[in-house]
N, C-alpha and C positions, 0 to 999 in steps of 0.2 A: 062636372068633368074631373072631379078630384080623383086622381089615380087612374083616369081613363083617357084613352086617345082614340077617337073615332069609334067609340063603343067597345074597344078592346082594352083589357087590363094592361097597364104599363108594366113592362118587365123590369124587375129590380136587378140592378147591375151589381156584381160581386167583384172581388179582387181579380179573379182570372178573366173577367171581361175587359179589364183595362188593357191598353196596348202594351206589348212586351217591353218597350222602352220605359214606360211609366212604372210598370211593376219592378223592373230592374233598378230604377232609381230609388224606389222604396226599399228594396232588398239591400241595396248598397249601404243605405243608412243604418240598417240593422246588422249587417254581416261583414262590412268592409271597413270598420273603424279601427282595427288593430294593425300595427305594422307587420308587414310580411317579411319572412315566412312566419306563420303562426305555429307555435309549439303546442301540440296536442298531447294529452296524457298526463301522467303523474309528474308534479313538480316537487323535487326533493328540497330539503332545507337550503342547500347551497344555491339552487336555482332561484328560490324565493328571495334569499338574502341578496343575491347579485342584482335583482331587479327591484329591490325595496326602495321606494322614493326617499330622497334625502331631506327634502324640505317638509316642514310641518303642514304647509298648505296642500302639498301634493298628497300627504298621508291622510289628510282630512277629506279629500275628494272621494266620493263614493266609488267603489270598485265597479268597473264596467265589464260585464262578462264578454267572453270571446264572441259568442253568438247570442242574440236575443231569441231564445228558442220557443217562445210562446206561439209563434206563427207555425212552427212545425206540428203543433197539436190541434190545429183548427179542424181540418179534415184531410182525407188522403190526397185529394187533388192538390190542395194548396201546400200540403207538406212536401209532396214530391217536387213541385215547382220551386219552392223555397230552398229545399235541400240541394237541388241541382245547381242553383245559383250560388249558394253559400260555399259549397265545396269546389265548384268550378271556377269561381272568381278569385279565390285566394290561393296562395301557395302555402305549403305546410312543411314542417320538419318534425322528425321523431328522433330525439337524441338519447333518450333514456328508456322510455316506456314504449317499446315497439309493439308490445302485445296489444296496446290500445288500437293500433292501426288495424290489426287483424279482426278486431271485434266491432269495427264500424259497420253500419248498415249497408245493404246492397246498393242503395241509391247514392249514398255518400261515396262509397268506393268507386262506383262507376263514373262519378262526376269529377273526381280529382284529376287535375291536369298537371300540376307542378308539385314536386316532392323533393325534399332534401334529406338525405340520410347520412349517418355517421358510422363510426367504427363498429359500434355494437350491432348494427344491421348488416355490416359487410362481413365480419368474421363469422366463423362457423359456430352455430348453436341451434338448438331446436327452435328457439324463437325466431332466429334469423331465417332458418329454412322456411318456416311458416310465413314469414313476412314476404319473402321473394315469391313463394307459391301464390300468395294472395295477390301480389302485384300482377303476376302473369295471368291469373285466372279471372280476377274480379275487377280489374282496373282498365277497361278497354279505352277509356278516354284519356289515359295518361300521355302527356305530350313531352314533358321534361322531367328527368330525374338527375339530381346533382348528388354525387357521391364524394363525401369529404372525409378524409382520414389521414393519419400520419403518412408522410411521404414514402417511408420504407414499405408500408403496407400496399400502397397503390402502385409504386414502382415495380414491385414483384408481379403485379397483375398485368401490366402493360404488354409484355410479350405475348400474352394469350388473347389479346383483342383480335388478332388475326384469325384465331380459331373460332371466336365468337361470330365474327362477320362471315366466315366461310360456312358456318352452320345454318345460316338463314337460307331458306329454300329459294331457288331461282325464280325470279319474277316477283317475289315479295319485296316490298319497300324496306330498305335497310335504315336503321337508326343513324342519325348524325352523331358521330363520336367526336368529342372535344376534350382536349387536355387544356384546362384553364389554370395557368401557372402564375403564381406570385413568386418572383425570384428576388429574395431579399438581399439588400446590401450586406457586405461582410461587416461584422462587428469585430473591431480590432482585438478585443480582449479574450473572446472565447470562440470565435469561428476559425476553423481550420480547413480551408477549401480543399487541400490535397487529401486530407483524411476523409472528408465528405465525398469527394470524388471516388475514392477507392471503395467506400462503403456502398454508395449508390450503384456503382458499376457491378459490385457483387450482388446486390439486390436484383438488378436487372438481368444479369447473366446466369445466376444460379438456377433460374427457373427455365432457361432455354435448353431443355433436354430432349431426348428422343421421344417420339410419340408414344412408345410402349410404356413409358413411365409417367408422362405428364398428367394423365387422367386421375392419378392418385394424389396429386399435389393440391394443396389447399388453394393457392392462387388460381389455378385452372378451374377448380370447382366453383369458386366464387364468381369468376367471370362468366362461366357458362350458365349460371342460373339467372343472369340478368334477363329481363323481359325483352323480347325481340320486336314487339309491336309499338314500342314507344318511339316518338319522333326524334328525340335527342337524349343522349346520355353524356353527362358532363362530369369529368373527373377534376375535382378542385384540389390542387396541391400547393403547399408552401415549400419552396426549395431554396437552399443556399446556392451560391454560385458554383461550388464544386459539384453538387448533385445535378444541377442543370447542365453542366458540361458533360457529365456522364450520360445523361439522357440524350443530349444532342448527338453524342458519339455513337450510341447504340442505334438510334433511329437512322443516322446517316449510313451505317454499315449494314442495315437490314433492308432487304428488298421486299419483304412482305409486311412491314409495319409502315403503312402508307399515310403517315402524318406529314402535313405541310403547314407552313406558317400561314395563319389567317391574316387577311388584310384588316385594316382598321375598322372598316364598316361591319365586318363579320364578328370581330372580337367583342367580347362582353367584359368590360373591366369594372363592373359594378362592385365586385368584391375586393378590389385592389385598394390598398391604403396608400394614398399619394405621399410621395416623399420618402418611402421606405424601400425603394428598389424599382424593379421594372415588371410590367405585366406582359406575359406572352400567352398567345392562344394558338394551339395547333389543332387542325381538323383532319379527320380521315378523308382521304381523297384517292380513290383507286384509279388506275389507268383507264382513260376513256370517259371519266366523269366530267 
């Protein structure tokens, strides 16, 4: 009866024959051992130096790769299954080498759900244009994109979020827009709230021009190339009290910037440093929602 059952050869079970829950537990051990978000791409000297372990014991510990990729090379079916889990279960960031993102494989791009980007992906360049085009065309599974840049860069873009939302075809689900704000306490020696207020007000209002001109302005271009199929777009800003006052003033005076204060259950304060100010979360909510 060796290898036989009722006269029939016993089928050999492979990895893909295991229940999905069991396969995902195996994949989690191989692909989910790094803190999120995972930085993909080239690490320059300063990035490596900042993350270099201080203790001798930690330096002697063998380096563990971001992904144990041997499983990707077993066969096509296992490779697809493992890639979909690895890129779907983790969140990623591209802070310097955004070209790497555009050269990921089709399965990896289609599986990514959470992505954090920074100033170099937001501002205009050929690389940034390719990056946003890749997001729009090749990342159908993207659920959350977090955009983090200097406050004056993102403040200038906020007035055009109304144009972005208005550009979404009727009947299509709209992304959830979130302003995730860390409002820092004033530092007595070098913070000047009145000056910050005037500067932020200028950043917010200088882009609020007639429609005949706005399409040629960089902040408008940056906003309008954001993907419309993503479930949530989150702007992460660090603001001083003066800049926050300017933002509140502009939002209260505008009838088409539909941001409201989120309740505690909706707010995500994971990025806020306790004891250094207050966290505020504003969400886009149109009339009738």
